[in-house]
N, C-alpha and C positions, 0 to 999 in steps of 0.2 A: 207627456203629462206627468206631473209629480204630485203625489198625495202626501200631505204633511199632517201628522197628529202630534199633539203636545200633551205630555202628562207631567204635572208639577208635584214634586215631593218636597219635604222640608229643606233638604240640603242640595238637591239637584233637580234638574228638569230633563226629561227624556223627550227628544225630538225624533219621531219615528218616520222614516221616509219609505215611499213605495213608488217605483216608476223609474224614469230616466232623469238624471241630474246633468243637464246640458246647458248650453248658452241661453236657451229660452227659459228654462226653469230655475236657473241659478239665482236669479233675482228674487224669486219666490222664497227660496231657502234663505237668502240674505235677510229678507224682511222677517221671516219667522224666527231666525236665530237672534237678530237684534231685538225683536220684541221680547223674546224669552230672556235674554241677557238683561235687558233694561227693567223688566217687570219683576223679576224674581231675584236677580243678583246672586244666582246660584251657579254652581258648575253645571255643565251641559253634557249629556250623553246623546250622541247622535247614533241612533239605531238604523243601520242601513241594510237590514235583512231583505227588504223588498227592492233594492236598487240593483239593476243589472248593468248599468252604464254610467260612467262619470266622465265628463269632459274637462278640459283645462279650466273652464269657467266654474264648474262645480268644485274642482280642487281649490281654486282661488277663494271661493266662499268659505270652504272648510278652513283654509289657512288664515283668512281674516278673522274668523271666530276664535281660532287657536290663539292668535296674537292679542285679541281683545280680552280674552279670558286670562291669559298670562299677565297682562297689565293690571288686572284686578286680583291677582294671586288666586285665581280659580282655574279650572281645567275644562278642556273639551276632550272627552273620551269617545272614540269612534268604535262601534262594535258591530258584530254580525255581518262582516263584510263578505259578499259573495266572491267566488273565485275570480270572475272577470274584473271586478272592482279592485280586489287585492292586487291583481296583476298590474293594473293601471297605477295604483299607488306606489307599488314597488318600482315600476319602470321610471316613474317620475322622481323617485328618490324620497318621497314624502313619508315613507315608513320610518325615516329617521327623525321626522319632525313631529308627526302625529303620535298621540297615545292611542294605541290600538288594543282592543280586547276581543277575544273570540266569542263572547256572549254578553248578554245584558247582565247576568249575575256577576260576572267577573268585572264588567265596567262599573258596577255599583260599588265595588270594593276599591276602585281606583280614584274615585272622585273625592 
């Protein structure tokens, strides 16, 4: 199960996640991210403090958002990664693609 909360600011939107980001829940994240991207046209901060697992489907959702944001000259910044999720991102080599931040405060300065 994945819980998704959205907070909209004037120049960015925060999408906070809690739970597992896997093949079952990745479509929920896709829908939430696309809704946020389309309604606000802002950069997106993905706060993953409550996520303890990410599958390849979850990584694909995050990569898709990164590409869509770049096409609009906006950003996706991913913050508050737990150690297990950070390990998965590093093993997949996605740390070279994603903009990562240690905290929400730092992420806000990067958007």
